[in-house]
CHARMM internal coordinates of N, CA and C (Angstrom, degrees):
IC EDIT
DIST 1 N 1 CA 1.4446
DIST 1 CA 1 C 1.5324
ANGL 1 N 1 CA 1 C 110.97
DIST 1 C 2 N 1.3378
ANGL 1 CA 1 C 2 N 116.61
DIHE 1 N 1 CA 1 C 2 N -40.38
DIST 2 N 2 CA 1.4651
ANGL 1 C 2 N 2 CA 119.98
DIHE 1 CA 1 C 2 N 2 CA 178.15
DIST 2 CA 2 C 1.5181
ANGL 2 N 2 CA 2 C 111.09
DIHE 1 C 2 N 2 CA 2 C -64.19
DIST 2 C 3 N 1.3228
ANGL 2 CA 2 C 3 N 116.32
DIHE 2 N 2 CA 2 C 3 N -34.49
DIST 3 N 3 CA 1.4720
ANGL 2 C 3 N 3 CA 120.62
DIHE 2 CA 2 C 3 N 3 CA 178.74
DIST 3 CA 3 C 1.5244
ANGL 3 N 3 CA 3 C 110.32
DIHE 2 C 3 N 3 CA 3 C -62.83
DIST 3 C 4 N 1.3334
ANGL 3 CA 3 C 4 N 117.13
DIHE 3 N 3 CA 3 C 4 N -39.48
DIST 4 N 4 CA 1.4606
ANGL 3 C 4 N 4 CA 121.01
DIHE 3 CA 3 C 4 N 4 CA 178.87
DIST 4 CA 4 C 1.5237
ANGL 4 N 4 CA 4 C 110.63
DIHE 3 C 4 N 4 CA 4 C -64.66
DIST 4 C 5 N 1.3371
ANGL 4 CA 4 C 5 N 117.10
DIHE 4 N 4 CA 4 C 5 N -43.87
DIST 5 N 5 CA 1.4670
ANGL 4 C 5 N 5 CA 120.23
DIHE 4 CA 4 C 5 N 5 CA 178.30
DIST 5 CA 5 C 1.5223
ANGL 5 N 5 CA 5 C 111.21
DIHE 4 C 5 N 5 CA 5 C -64.39
DIST 5 C 6 N 1.3065
ANGL 5 CA 5 C 6 N 117.82
DIHE 5 N 5 CA 5 C 6 N -39.08
DIST 6 N 6 CA 1.4610
ANGL 5 C 6 N 6 CA 120.79
DIHE 5 CA 5 C 6 N 6 CA 177.67
DIST 6 CA 6 C 1.5185
ANGL 6 N 6 CA 6 C 110.99
DIHE 5 C 6 N 6 CA 6 C -64.59
DIST 6 C 7 N 1.3243
ANGL 6 CA 6 C 7 N 117.01
DIHE 6 N 6 CA 6 C 7 N -39.98
DIST 7 N 7 CA 1.4666
ANGL 6 C 7 N 7 CA 121.12
DIHE 6 CA 6 C 7 N 7 CA 178.65
DIST 7 CA 7 C 1.5190
ANGL 7 N 7 CA 7 C 110.84
DIHE 6 C 7 N 7 CA 7 C -65.14
DIST 7 C 8 N 1.3298
ANGL 7 CA 7 C 8 N 116.90
DIHE 7 N 7 CA 7 C 8 N -45.13
DIST 8 N 8 CA 1.4646
ANGL 7 C 8 N 8 CA 120.78
DIHE 7 CA 7 C 8 N 8 CA 179.71
DIST 8 CA 8 C 1.5234
ANGL 8 N 8 CA 8 C 110.37
DIHE 7 C 8 N 8 CA 8 C -65.40
DIST 8 C 9 N 1.3264
ANGL 8 CA 8 C 9 N 117.50
DIHE 8 N 8 CA 8 C 9 N -42.16
DIST 9 N 9 CA 1.4597
ANGL 8 C 9 N 9 CA 121.21
DIHE 8 CA 8 C 9 N 9 CA 178.61
DIST 9 CA 9 C 1.5267
ANGL 9 N 9 CA 9 C 111.11
DIHE 8 C 9 N 9 CA 9 C -62.52
DIST 9 C 10 N 1.3117
ANGL 9 CA 9 C 10 N 117.08
DIHE 9 N 9 CA 9 C 10 N -41.75
DIST 10 N 10 CA 1.4684
ANGL 9 C 10 N 10 CA 120.98
DIHE 9 CA 9 C 10 N 10 CA 178.21
DIST 10 CA 10 C 1.5250
ANGL 10 N 10 CA 10 C 110.81
DIHE 9 C 10 N 10 CA 10 C -64.74
DIST 10 C 11 N 1.3276
ANGL 10 CA 10 C 11 N 116.52
DIHE 10 N 10 CA 10 C 11 N -40.48
DIST 11 N 11 CA 1.4675
ANGL 10 C 11 N 11 CA 120.60
DIHE 10 CA 10 C 11 N 11 CA 179.21
DIST 11 CA 11 C 1.5336
ANGL 11 N 11 CA 11 C 110.79
DIHE 10 C 11 N 11 CA 11 C -64.30
DIST 11 C 12 N 1.3227
ANGL 11 CA 11 C 12 N 116.41
DIHE 11 N 11 CA 11 C 12 N -45.32
DIST 12 N 12 CA 1.4664
ANGL 11 C 12 N 12 CA 119.97
DIHE 11 CA 11 C 12 N 12 CA 179.24
DIST 12 CA 12 C 1.5240
ANGL 12 N 12 CA 12 C 110.33
DIHE 11 C 12 N 12 CA 12 C -64.53
DIST 12 C 13 N 1.3289
ANGL 12 CA 12 C 13 N 117.30
DIHE 12 N 12 CA 12 C 13 N -38.04
DIST 13 N 13 CA 1.4667
ANGL 12 C 13 N 13 CA 120.56
DIHE 12 CA 12 C 13 N 13 CA 176.92
DIST 13 CA 13 C 1.5205
ANGL 13 N 13 CA 13 C 111.90
DIHE 12 C 13 N 13 CA 13 C -63.16
DIST 13 C 14 N 1.3457
ANGL 13 CA 13 C 14 N 116.34
DIHE 13 N 13 CA 13 C 14 N -40.32
DIST 14 N 14 CA 1.4710
ANGL 13 C 14 N 14 CA 119.82
DIHE 13 CA 13 C 14 N 14 CA 178.00
DIST 14 CA 14 C 1.5234
ANGL 14 N 14 CA 14 C 111.32
DIHE 13 C 14 N 14 CA 14 C -65.47
DIST 14 C 15 N 1.3314
ANGL 14 CA 14 C 15 N 117.13
DIHE 14 N 14 CA 14 C 15 N -42.20
DIST 15 N 15 CA 1.4635
ANGL 14 C 15 N 15 CA 120.79
DIHE 14 CA 14 C 15 N 15 CA 178.61
DIST 15 CA 15 C 1.5232
ANGL 15 N 15 CA 15 C 110.30
DIHE 14 C 15 N 15 CA 15 C -64.14
DIST 15 C 16 N 1.3362
ANGL 15 CA 15 C 16 N 117.27
DIHE 15 N 15 CA 15 C 16 N -41.11
DIST 16 N 16 CA 1.4599
ANGL 15 C 16 N 16 CA 121.17
DIHE 15 CA 15 C 16 N 16 CA 178.78
DIST 16 CA 16 C 1.5245
ANGL 16 N 16 CA 16 C 110.84
DIHE 15 C 16 N 16 CA 16 C -62.93
DIST 16 C 17 N 1.3204
ANGL 16 CA 16 C 17 N 117.40
DIHE 16 N 16 CA 16 C 17 N -43.34
DIST 17 N 17 CA 1.4645
ANGL 16 C 17 N 17 CA 120.66
DIHE 16 CA 16 C 17 N 17 CA 177.74
DIST 17 CA 17 C 1.5258
ANGL 17 N 17 CA 17 C 111.23
DIHE 16 C 17 N 17 CA 17 C -62.52
DIST 17 C 18 N 1.3144
ANGL 17 CA 17 C 18 N 116.84
DIHE 17 N 17 CA 17 C 18 N -39.99
DIST 18 N 18 CA 1.4665
ANGL 17 C 18 N 18 CA 120.85
DIHE 17 CA 17 C 18 N 18 CA 177.97
DIST 18 CA 18 C 1.5249
ANGL 18 N 18 CA 18 C 110.53
DIHE 17 C 18 N 18 CA 18 C -63.44
DIST 18 C 19 N 1.3307
ANGL 18 CA 18 C 19 N 116.94
DIHE 18 N 18 CA 18 C 19 N -45.03
DIST 19 N 19 CA 1.4616
ANGL 18 C 19 N 19 CA 120.20
DIHE 18 CA 18 C 19 N 19 CA -179.44
DIST 19 CA 19 C 1.5231
ANGL 19 N 19 CA 19 C 112.00
DIHE 18 C 19 N 19 CA 19 C -65.99
DIST 19 C 20 N 1.3416
ANGL 19 CA 19 C 20 N 116.93
DIHE 19 N 19 CA 19 C 20 N -37.77
DIST 20 N 20 CA 1.4687
ANGL 19 C 20 N 20 CA 119.13
DIHE 19 CA 19 C 20 N 20 CA 176.32
DIST 20 CA 20 C 1.5247
ANGL 20 N 20 CA 20 C 109.95
DIHE 19 C 20 N 20 CA 20 C -62.16
DIST 20 C 21 N 1.3150
ANGL 20 CA 20 C 21 N 117.15
DIHE 20 N 20 CA 20 C 21 N -42.30
DIST 21 N 21 CA 1.4556
ANGL 20 C 21 N 21 CA 120.42
DIHE 20 CA 20 C 21 N 21 CA 178.33
DIST 21 CA 21 C 1.5168
ANGL 21 N 21 CA 21 C 112.08
DIHE 20 C 21 N 21 CA 21 C -62.88
DIST 21 C 22 N 1.3417
ANGL 21 CA 21 C 22 N 116.56
DIHE 21 N 21 CA 21 C 22 N -39.42
DIST 22 N 22 CA 1.4628
ANGL 21 C 22 N 22 CA 120.10
DIHE 21 CA 21 C 22 N 22 CA 179.05
DIST 22 CA 22 C 1.5232
ANGL 22 N 22 CA 22 C 111.57
DIHE 21 C 22 N 22 CA 22 C -67.86
DIST 22 C 23 N 1.3257
ANGL 22 CA 22 C 23 N 117.45
DIHE 22 N 22 CA 22 C 23 N -36.58
DIST 23 N 23 CA 1.4692
ANGL 22 C 23 N 23 CA 119.88
DIHE 22 CA 22 C 23 N 23 CA 177.39
DIST 23 CA 23 C 1.5213
ANGL 23 N 23 CA 23 C 110.28
DIHE 22 C 23 N 23 CA 23 C -65.48
DIST 23 C 24 N 1.3301
ANGL 23 CA 23 C 24 N 116.48
DIHE 23 N 23 CA 23 C 24 N -44.17
DIST 24 N 24 CA 1.4669
ANGL 23 C 24 N 24 CA 119.75
DIHE 23 CA 23 C 24 N 24 CA 177.99
DIST 24 CA 24 C 1.5244
ANGL 24 N 24 CA 24 C 110.49
DIHE 23 C 24 N 24 CA 24 C -62.08
DIST 24 C 25 N 1.3246
ANGL 24 CA 24 C 25 N 116.40
DIHE 24 N 24 CA 24 C 25 N -43.02
DIST 25 N 25 CA 1.4647
ANGL 24 C 25 N 25 CA 119.78
DIHE 24 CA 24 C 25 N 25 CA 177.11
DIST 25 CA 25 C 1.5258
ANGL 25 N 25 CA 25 C 110.85
DIHE 24 C 25 N 25 CA 25 C -61.94
DIST 25 C 26 N 1.3227
ANGL 25 CA 25 C 26 N 117.12
DIHE 25 N 25 CA 25 C 26 N -41.67
DIST 26 N 26 CA 1.4656
ANGL 25 C 26 N 26 CA 120.72
DIHE 25 CA 25 C 26 N 26 CA 177.74
DIST 26 CA 26 C 1.5164
ANGL 26 N 26 CA 26 C 112.26
DIHE 25 C 26 N 26 CA 26 C -62.34
DIST 26 C 27 N 1.3283
ANGL 26 CA 26 C 27 N 116.67
DIHE 26 N 26 CA 26 C 27 N -38.30
DIST 27 N 27 CA 1.4663
ANGL 26 C 27 N 27 CA 119.81
DIHE 26 CA 26 C 27 N 27 CA 178.21
DIST 27 CA 27 C 1.5232
ANGL 27 N 27 CA 27 C 110.74
DIHE 26 C 27 N 27 CA 27 C -66.61
DIST 27 C 28 N 1.3364
ANGL 27 CA 27 C 28 N 116.73
DIHE 27 N 27 CA 27 C 28 N -43.77
DIST 28 N 28 CA 1.4630
ANGL 27 C 28 N 28 CA 120.19
DIHE 27 CA 27 C 28 N 28 CA 179.60
DIST 28 CA 28 C 1.5216
ANGL 28 N 28 CA 28 C 110.36
DIHE 27 C 28 N 28 CA 28 C -63.72
DIST 28 C 29 N 1.3260
ANGL 28 CA 28 C 29 N 117.15
DIHE 28 N 28 CA 28 C 29 N -43.66
DIST 29 N 29 CA 1.4680
ANGL 28 C 29 N 29 CA 120.23
DIHE 28 CA 28 C 29 N 29 CA 178.21
DIST 29 CA 29 C 1.5262
ANGL 29 N 29 CA 29 C 110.06
DIHE 28 C 29 N 29 CA 29 C -64.48
DIST 29 C 30 N 1.3370
ANGL 29 CA 29 C 30 N 116.24
DIHE 29 N 29 CA 29 C 30 N -38.44
DIST 30 N 30 CA 1.4624
ANGL 29 C 30 N 30 CA 119.81
DIHE 29 CA 29 C 30 N 30 CA 178.41
DIST 30 CA 30 C 1.5116
ANGL 30 N 30 CA 30 C 112.29
DIHE 29 C 30 N 30 CA 30 C -63.87
DIST 30 C 31 N 1.3188
ANGL 30 CA 30 C 31 N 116.60
DIHE 30 N 30 CA 30 C 31 N -37.47
DIST 31 N 31 CA 1.4702
ANGL 30 C 31 N 31 CA 119.73
DIHE 30 CA 30 C 31 N 31 CA 178.25
DIST 31 CA 31 C 1.5268
ANGL 31 N 31 CA 31 C 110.64
DIHE 30 C 31 N 31 CA 31 C -69.73
DIST 31 C 32 N 1.3210
ANGL 31 CA 31 C 32 N 116.32
DIHE 31 N 31 CA 31 C 32 N -42.08
DIST 32 N 32 CA 1.4611
ANGL 31 C 32 N 32 CA 119.73
DIHE 31 CA 31 C 32 N 32 CA -176.43
DIST 32 CA 32 C 1.5219
ANGL 32 N 32 CA 32 C 113.33
DIHE 31 C 32 N 32 CA 32 C -75.97
DIST 32 C 33 N 1.3281
ANGL 32 CA 32 C 33 N 117.43
DIHE 32 N 32 CA 32 C 33 N -35.12
DIST 33 N 33 CA 1.4683
ANGL 32 C 33 N 33 CA 120.72
DIHE 32 CA 32 C 33 N 33 CA -173.05
DIST 33 CA 33 C 1.5175
ANGL 33 N 33 CA 33 C 113.01
DIHE 32 C 33 N 33 CA 33 C -122.19
DIST 33 C 34 N 1.3172
ANGL 33 CA 33 C 34 N 118.00
DIHE 33 N 33 CA 33 C 34 N 38.01
DIST 34 N 34 CA 1.4688
ANGL 33 C 34 N 34 CA 123.54
DIHE 33 CA 33 C 34 N 34 CA 173.94
DIST 34 CA 34 C 1.5258
ANGL 34 N 34 CA 34 C 113.42
DIHE 33 C 34 N 34 CA 34 C 57.49
DIST 34 C 35 N 1.3115
ANGL 34 CA 34 C 35 N 118.42
DIHE 34 N 34 CA 34 C 35 N 44.52
DIST 35 N 35 CA 1.4637
ANGL 34 C 35 N 35 CA 124.94
DIHE 34 CA 34 C 35 N 35 CA 172.96
DIST 35 CA 35 C 1.5318
ANGL 35 N 35 CA 35 C 112.07
DIHE 34 C 35 N 35 CA 35 C 52.76
DIST 35 C 36 N 1.3056
ANGL 35 CA 35 C 36 N 115.51
DIHE 35 N 35 CA 35 C 36 N 55.67
DIST 36 N 36 CA 1.4740
ANGL 35 C 36 N 36 CA 122.14
DIHE 35 CA 35 C 36 N 36 CA -177.12
DIST 36 CA 36 C 1.5243
ANGL 36 N 36 CA 36 C 112.34
DIHE 35 C 36 N 36 CA 36 C -59.56
DIST 36 C 37 N 1.3249
ANGL 36 CA 36 C 37 N 117.80
DIHE 36 N 36 CA 36 C 37 N -39.81
DIST 37 N 37 CA 1.4643
ANGL 36 C 37 N 37 CA 121.44
DIHE 36 CA 36 C 37 N 37 CA -176.84
DIST 37 CA 37 C 1.5301
ANGL 37 N 37 CA 37 C 112.96
DIHE 36 C 37 N 37 CA 37 C -93.06
DIST 37 C 38 N 1.3141
ANGL 37 CA 37 C 38 N 119.13
DIHE 37 N 37 CA 37 C 38 N -6.31
DIST 38 N 38 CA 1.4574
ANGL 37 C 38 N 38 CA 122.61
DIHE 37 CA 37 C 38 N 38 CA 178.31
DIST 38 CA 38 C 1.5194
ANGL 38 N 38 CA 38 C 114.56
DIHE 37 C 38 N 38 CA 38 C 78.50
DIST 38 C 39 N 1.3295
ANGL 38 CA 38 C 39 N 117.19
DIHE 38 N 38 CA 38 C 39 N 21.43
DIST 39 N 39 CA 1.4653
ANGL 38 C 39 N 39 CA 120.42
DIHE 38 CA 38 C 39 N 39 CA -178.37
DIST 39 CA 39 C 1.5221
ANGL 39 N 39 CA 39 C 110.88
DIHE 38 C 39 N 39 CA 39 C -67.80
DIST 39 C 40 N 1.3083
ANGL 39 CA 39 C 40 N 117.20
DIHE 39 N 39 CA 39 C 40 N -45.66
DIST 40 N 40 CA 1.4589
ANGL 39 C 40 N 40 CA 120.88
DIHE 39 CA 39 C 40 N 40 CA -177.92
DIST 40 CA 40 C 1.5291
ANGL 40 N 40 CA 40 C 110.03
DIHE 39 C 40 N 40 CA 40 C -66.27
DIST 40 C 41 N 1.3181
ANGL 40 CA 40 C 41 N 117.55
DIHE 40 N 40 CA 40 C 41 N -39.21
DIST 41 N 41 CA 1.4641
ANGL 40 C 41 N 41 CA 120.75
DIHE 40 CA 40 C 41 N 41 CA 177.11
DIST 41 CA 41 C 1.5297
ANGL 41 N 41 CA 41 C 110.58
DIHE 40 C 41 N 41 CA 41 C -65.03
DIST 41 C 42 N 1.3203
ANGL 41 CA 41 C 42 N 117.34
DIHE 41 N 41 CA 41 C 42 N -38.14
DIST 42 N 42 CA 1.4628
ANGL 41 C 42 N 42 CA 121.05
DIHE 41 CA 41 C 42 N 42 CA 178.29
DIST 42 CA 42 C 1.5118
ANGL 42 N 42 CA 42 C 112.24
DIHE 41 C 42 N 42 CA 42 C -65.39
DIST 42 C 43 N 1.3368
ANGL 42 CA 42 C 43 N 117.00
DIHE 42 N 42 CA 42 C 43 N -40.59
DIST 43 N 43 CA 1.4668
ANGL 42 C 43 N 43 CA 120.46
DIHE 42 CA 42 C 43 N 43 CA 177.16
DIST 43 CA 43 C 1.5270
ANGL 43 N 43 CA 43 C 109.65
DIHE 42 C 43 N 43 CA 43 C -66.26
DIST 43 C 44 N 1.3258
ANGL 43 CA 43 C 44 N 117.00
DIHE 43 N 43 CA 43 C 44 N -38.99
DIST 44 N 44 CA 1.4631
ANGL 43 C 44 N 44 CA 120.26
DIHE 43 CA 43 C 44 N 44 CA 177.05
DIST 44 CA 44 C 1.5196
ANGL 44 N 44 CA 44 C 111.82
DIHE 43 C 44 N 44 CA 44 C -63.31
DIST 44 C 45 N 1.3340
ANGL 44 CA 44 C 45 N 117.27
DIHE 44 N 44 CA 44 C 45 N -41.18
DIST 45 N 45 CA 1.4704
ANGL 44 C 45 N 45 CA 120.64
DIHE 44 CA 44 C 45 N 45 CA 177.67
DIST 45 CA 45 C 1.5275
ANGL 45 N 45 CA 45 C 111.22
DIHE 44 C 45 N 45 CA 45 C -64.03
DIST 45 C 46 N 1.3244
ANGL 45 CA 45 C 46 N 116.73
DIHE 45 N 45 CA 45 C 46 N -40.94
DIST 46 N 46 CA 1.4621
ANGL 45 C 46 N 46 CA 120.71
DIHE 45 CA 45 C 46 N 46 CA 178.99
DIST 46 CA 46 C 1.5205
ANGL 46 N 46 CA 46 C 110.92
DIHE 45 C 46 N 46 CA 46 C -63.28
DIST 46 C 47 N 1.3182
ANGL 46 CA 46 C 47 N 116.99
DIHE 46 N 46 CA 46 C 47 N -44.54
DIST 47 N 47 CA 1.4596
ANGL 46 C 47 N 47 CA 120.21
DIHE 46 CA 46 C 47 N 47 CA 179.82
DIST 47 CA 47 C 1.5316
ANGL 47 N 47 CA 47 C 111.13
DIHE 46 C 47 N 47 CA 47 C -67.14
DIST 47 C 48 N 1.3289
ANGL 47 CA 47 C 48 N 117.84
DIHE 47 N 47 CA 47 C 48 N -34.43
DIST 48 N 48 CA 1.4618
ANGL 47 C 48 N 48 CA 119.49
DIHE 47 CA 47 C 48 N 48 CA 178.36
DIST 48 CA 48 C 1.5261
ANGL 48 N 48 CA 48 C 110.93
DIHE 47 C 48 N 48 CA 48 C -68.50
DIST 48 C 49 N 1.3194
ANGL 48 CA 48 C 49 N 118.21
DIHE 48 N 48 CA 48 C 49 N -31.95
DIST 49 N 49 CA 1.4667
ANGL 48 C 49 N 49 CA 120.47
DIHE 48 CA 48 C 49 N 49 CA 176.21
DIST 49 CA 49 C 1.5208
ANGL 49 N 49 CA 49 C 110.74
DIHE 48 C 49 N 49 CA 49 C -65.85
DIST 49 C 50 N 1.3224
ANGL 49 CA 49 C 50 N 117.45
DIHE 49 N 49 CA 49 C 50 N -39.71
DIST 50 N 50 CA 1.4589
ANGL 49 C 50 N 50 CA 119.85
DIHE 49 CA 49 C 50 N 50 CA 175.59
DIST 50 CA 50 C 1.5302
ANGL 50 N 50 CA 50 C 110.17
DIHE 49 C 50 N 50 CA 50 C -65.66
DIST 50 C 51 N 1.3223
ANGL 50 CA 50 C 51 N 116.79
DIHE 50 N 50 CA 50 C 51 N -38.43
DIST 51 N 51 CA 1.4595
ANGL 50 C 51 N 51 CA 120.31
DIHE 50 CA 50 C 51 N 51 CA -179.96
DIST 51 CA 51 C 1.5117
ANGL 51 N 51 CA 51 C 112.93
DIHE 50 C 51 N 51 CA 51 C -69.86
DIST 51 C 52 N 1.3318
ANGL 51 CA 51 C 52 N 117.19
DIHE 51 N 51 CA 51 C 52 N -35.24
DIST 52 N 52 CA 1.4623
ANGL 51 C 52 N 52 CA 120.59
DIHE 51 CA 51 C 52 N 52 CA 179.59
DIST 52 CA 52 C 1.5253
ANGL 52 N 52 CA 52 C 112.25
DIHE 51 C 52 N 52 CA 52 C -69.52
DIST 52 C 53 N 1.3264
ANGL 52 CA 52 C 53 N 117.17
DIHE 52 N 52 CA 52 C 53 N -23.43
DIST 53 N 53 CA 1.4637
ANGL 52 C 53 N 53 CA 120.69
DIHE 52 CA 52 C 53 N 53 CA -178.86
DIST 53 CA 53 C 1.5230
ANGL 53 N 53 CA 53 C 111.72
DIHE 52 C 53 N 53 CA 53 C -79.30
DIST 53 C 54 N 1.3213
ANGL 53 CA 53 C 54 N 118.66
DIHE 53 N 53 CA 53 C 54 N -4.68
DIST 54 N 54 CA 1.4553
ANGL 53 C 54 N 54 CA 122.20
DIHE 53 CA 53 C 54 N 54 CA 177.78
DIST 54 CA 54 C 1.5190
ANGL 54 N 54 CA 54 C 112.50
DIHE 53 C 54 N 54 CA 54 C 71.40
DIST 54 C 55 N 1.3310
ANGL 54 CA 54 C 55 N 115.39
DIHE 54 N 54 CA 54 C 55 N -137.38
DIST 55 N 55 CA 1.4621
ANGL 54 C 55 N 55 CA 120.37
DIHE 54 CA 54 C 55 N 55 CA -176.52
DIST 55 CA 55 C 1.5297
ANGL 55 N 55 CA 55 C 111.27
DIHE 54 C 55 N 55 CA 55 C -65.06
DIST 55 C 56 N 1.3191
ANGL 55 CA 55 C 56 N 117.30
DIHE 55 N 55 CA 55 C 56 N -36.09
DIST 56 N 56 CA 1.4630
ANGL 55 C 56 N 56 CA 120.31
DIHE 55 CA 55 C 56 N 56 CA 179.35
DIST 56 CA 56 C 1.5267
ANGL 56 N 56 CA 56 C 110.62
DIHE 55 C 56 N 56 CA 56 C -63.80
DIST 56 C 57 N 1.3137
ANGL 56 CA 56 C 57 N 117.77
DIHE 56 N 56 CA 56 C 57 N -38.92
DIST 57 N 57 CA 1.4565
ANGL 56 C 57 N 57 CA 121.19
DIHE 56 CA 56 C 57 N 57 CA 176.85
DIST 57 CA 57 C 1.5135
ANGL 57 N 57 CA 57 C 112.11
DIHE 56 C 57 N 57 CA 57 C -66.35
DIST 57 C 58 N 1.3142
ANGL 57 CA 57 C 58 N 116.19
DIHE 57 N 57 CA 57 C 58 N -40.90
DIST 58 N 58 CA 1.4684
ANGL 57 C 58 N 58 CA 120.31
DIHE 57 CA 57 C 58 N 58 CA 177.58
DIST 58 CA 58 C 1.5220
ANGL 58 N 58 CA 58 C 110.48
DIHE 57 C 58 N 58 CA 58 C -64.37
DIST 58 C 59 N 1.3179
ANGL 58 CA 58 C 59 N 116.83
DIHE 58 N 58 CA 58 C 59 N -42.75
DIST 59 N 59 CA 1.4557
ANGL 58 C 59 N 59 CA 121.31
DIHE 58 CA 58 C 59 N 59 CA 178.34
DIST 59 CA 59 C 1.5286
ANGL 59 N 59 CA 59 C 111.02
DIHE 58 C 59 N 59 CA 59 C -63.53
DIST 59 C 60 N 1.3315
ANGL 59 CA 59 C 60 N 117.34
DIHE 59 N 59 CA 59 C 60 N -42.33
DIST 60 N 60 CA 1.4638
ANGL 59 C 60 N 60 CA 120.95
DIHE 59 CA 59 C 60 N 60 CA 178.40
DIST 60 CA 60 C 1.5265
ANGL 60 N 60 CA 60 C 110.77
DIHE 59 C 60 N 60 CA 60 C -63.84
DIST 60 C 61 N 1.3277
ANGL 60 CA 60 C 61 N 116.95
DIHE 60 N 60 CA 60 C 61 N -42.27
DIST 61 N 61 CA 1.4589
ANGL 60 C 61 N 61 CA 120.55
DIHE 60 CA 60 C 61 N 61 CA 178.36
DIST 61 CA 61 C 1.5223
ANGL 61 N 61 CA 61 C 111.31
DIHE 60 C 61 N 61 CA 61 C -63.61
DIST 61 C 62 N 1.3179
ANGL 61 CA 61 C 62 N 117.47
DIHE 61 N 61 CA 61 C 62 N -40.65
DIST 62 N 62 CA 1.4638
ANGL 61 C 62 N 62 CA 120.89
DIHE 61 CA 61 C 62 N 62 CA 178.17
DIST 62 CA 62 C 1.5237
ANGL 62 N 62 CA 62 C 111.10
DIHE 61 C 62 N 62 CA 62 C -65.01
DIST 62 C 63 N 1.3151
ANGL 62 CA 62 C 63 N 117.52
DIHE 62 N 62 CA 62 C 63 N -40.69
DIST 63 N 63 CA 1.4632
ANGL 62 C 63 N 63 CA 120.82
DIHE 62 CA 62 C 63 N 63 CA 177.95
DIST 63 CA 63 C 1.5221
ANGL 63 N 63 CA 63 C 111.55
DIHE 62 C 63 N 63 CA 63 C -63.20
DIST 63 C 64 N 1.3225
ANGL 63 CA 63 C 64 N 116.80
DIHE 63 N 63 CA 63 C 64 N -40.92
DIST 64 N 64 CA 1.4646
ANGL 63 C 64 N 64 CA 120.69
DIHE 63 CA 63 C 64 N 64 CA 178.72
DIST 64 CA 64 C 1.5232
ANGL 64 N 64 CA 64 C 110.08
DIHE 63 C 64 N 64 CA 64 C -63.83
DIST 64 C 65 N 1.3219
ANGL 64 CA 64 C 65 N 117.13
DIHE 64 N 64 CA 64 C 65 N -43.69
DIST 65 N 65 CA 1.4653
ANGL 64 C 65 N 65 CA 120.61
DIHE 64 CA 64 C 65 N 65 CA -179.33
DIST 65 CA 65 C 1.5188
ANGL 65 N 65 CA 65 C 110.89
DIHE 64 C 65 N 65 CA 65 C -65.44
DIST 65 C 66 N 1.3282
ANGL 65 CA 65 C 66 N 117.45
DIHE 65 N 65 CA 65 C 66 N -45.59
DIST 66 N 66 CA 1.4657
ANGL 65 C 66 N 66 CA 120.08
DIHE 65 CA 65 C 66 N 66 CA 179.45
DIST 66 CA 66 C 1.5218
ANGL 66 N 66 CA 66 C 111.44
DIHE 65 C 66 N 66 CA 66 C -64.15
DIST 66 C 67 N 1.3360
ANGL 66 CA 66 C 67 N 116.87
DIHE 66 N 66 CA 66 C 67 N -39.72
DIST 67 N 67 CA 1.4635
ANGL 66 C 67 N 67 CA 120.95
DIHE 66 CA 66 C 67 N 67 CA 179.51
DIST 67 CA 67 C 1.5229
ANGL 67 N 67 CA 67 C 110.47
DIHE 66 C 67 N 67 CA 67 C -66.44
DIST 67 C 68 N 1.3244
ANGL 67 CA 67 C 68 N 116.95
DIHE 67 N 67 CA 67 C 68 N -38.11
DIST 68 N 68 CA 1.4596
ANGL 67 C 68 N 68 CA 120.63
DIHE 67 CA 67 C 68 N 68 CA -177.88
DIST 68 CA 68 C 1.5312
ANGL 68 N 68 CA 68 C 111.82
DIHE 67 C 68 N 68 CA 68 C -70.30
DIST 68 C 69 N 1.3406
ANGL 68 CA 68 C 69 N 117.14
DIHE 68 N 68 CA 68 C 69 N -31.97
DIST 69 N 69 CA 1.4581
ANGL 68 C 69 N 69 CA 120.72
DIHE 68 CA 68 C 69 N 69 CA -178.26
DIST 69 CA 69 C 1.5248
ANGL 69 N 69 CA 69 C 112.49
DIHE 68 C 69 N 69 CA 69 C -69.74
DIST 69 C 70 N 1.3215
ANGL 69 CA 69 C 70 N 118.35
DIHE 69 N 69 CA 69 C 70 N -20.91
DIST 70 N 70 CA 1.4641
ANGL 69 C 70 N 70 CA 120.60
DIHE 69 CA 69 C 70 N 70 CA 179.20
DIST 70 CA 70 C 1.4536
ANGL 70 N 70 CA 70 C 109.45
DIHE 69 C 70 N 70 CA 70 C -70.07
END
COOR INIT
IC SEED 1 N 1 CA 1 C
IC BUILD
């Protein structure tokens, strides 16, 4: 059973690393080619949603960051 959890955790970690790389690539392409895919605009919209929620949004963002760093 532990082997299955380790396999699933490794798979999710690989997918997360791939998605982080794609986001970074999207940001670089957006900077070089005027945000063709809308990645930078999407990140801006996401951050504005956290900002519009006030203190609750800031708290949620902090929890996500702290949880991700573990």
